[in-house]
N, C-alpha and C positions, 0 to 999 in steps of 0.2 A: 797382545797377550803377554803377560809377564812370564819370565822364565824362572825356574827353580834352580838355584845354585846347588851343585852336587860336587863333592870332593871324593875322588877315587884314589886308591893306593895300590900300585904294583909293588908289593913288598917282596924284595929279592934277597937271595943269598947265593953264595957259591959253595957247592959241596962236591968234593971229588973232581974239581975242575969244571963242573957244569953249573951254568946259571939255572936257578930255580925261582919260581914265583909261587907265593902263598895264595891258596884258594880255600874255600870252605863249602861244604855241603850244607845247604839250608835244610832244616828239619821238615819244612813244608815242601813236598815233592815238586810242585809247580814252580817254586822259587829257584830250583836247580842249584848249580854250582856257580859261585860268585867270587869276586874279589872284595876286600873290605871297601866300603864306601858309605857315604851318608850325606844328609842335607846340611848345607852351611847355614848356621844360625844368623839372625839379623845382627848387624854390626860386627860380624866375625869375618876375618879374611880367610881365603881358601887354604892358605898354608897352615894356619892354626886349626882350621876345621879338619884337615886331613890328619894332623897329629892327634886331635881329640878322637876322631873316628877310629883310628888304628888302635888307640889305647882302649876305647870303649868296646870295640867289636872283637879284638883279638886277645886282650890282656897283656900284649907286649909293651914293654917300657923302654928297652934299650935299642933304639933304632935311630937312624939319621935320614931326614928328608934330603935327598940329593938334589932334585930339581923338578920343576914342572915340565912334563913331557909335552903336553898339548892342552889347549882349551878348545872346546867346540860347543855347538848347539845341536841338540839331538831330540827327536820326537819320540817320546815314550809311548808304550802301547795304549795308555789311557788318553793320549792326545796332548798331554802336557809337554811343554818345551823345557828341556833340562839344559842349563848352561853348565857343561861338565868340565872339570879340572882334573887331569890325570897326573899324579905324582909318582916319581921313582923313589922308593924308600929302601934303604939298605939296613939289614939286620944281620948281626954276626953270631948271635947266641939265641937260638930258638929250637925247640924240639922238632923231631921229624913229623909228628902229628900230635894233636891234642883236641880236647873238647873244651868249649868255653861258652858261658852264658853272658851275652852282651850286657853292659851296665848302663847303656844310654836311655833305657826305659822305652816307653811308647809301644809300638807293635811288636818289638823284639823281646819284651819282658817275658821271662820264664822260658824262652827258647834256648836250645843248646846248639851251637854251631860246631861242626867237626872240621878242623883245619888240617891241611896237608899240603905238600909241595908238588908242583909239576915241573918237568924239565923240558917241555916243548909245548908249543901252542896247540898241537894236535893230540896231546895226551888225554884231555878231557874236553867235553863240550861245555863251555861257559854259557850262562844265560845271555840272551841277546844284549849286545852293547858292551859287555865287560871284556870281550876279547879284542875290541876295536884297535887298540894300540899295543898289543903284545909284541908285534913285530919290532917295536922300539926296544924291547927287552931281550927277546930271543933273536939276536942278529946272526 
């Protein structure tokens, strides 16, 4: 079975001496709270895919991709195998919270995501799989 490449971004900032990670509430309740991520296009490398996904999903422009945290293979609820790439991304200038309509089209067209920051991995419950490597950020 072929795997689907996915690029995930742990977008981080430091505020009042505390590390924070950007998350969003999806408007469809079953989709829960997530981190920005998306499918890697054909002929696209994962580094450029995560940049594109962060811009399309959050509207942020001034950020720096620090490094690839981990690559793994993961079985999604629908049985598909996802080849996941988790990146650490630093942003220094972003609001405390905001709403944004993703620009990537597809299933997310006309949806509005509500973005906010968390200061620990236990602050909210992320949708399955999105919290897997938060311990690399919240040390």
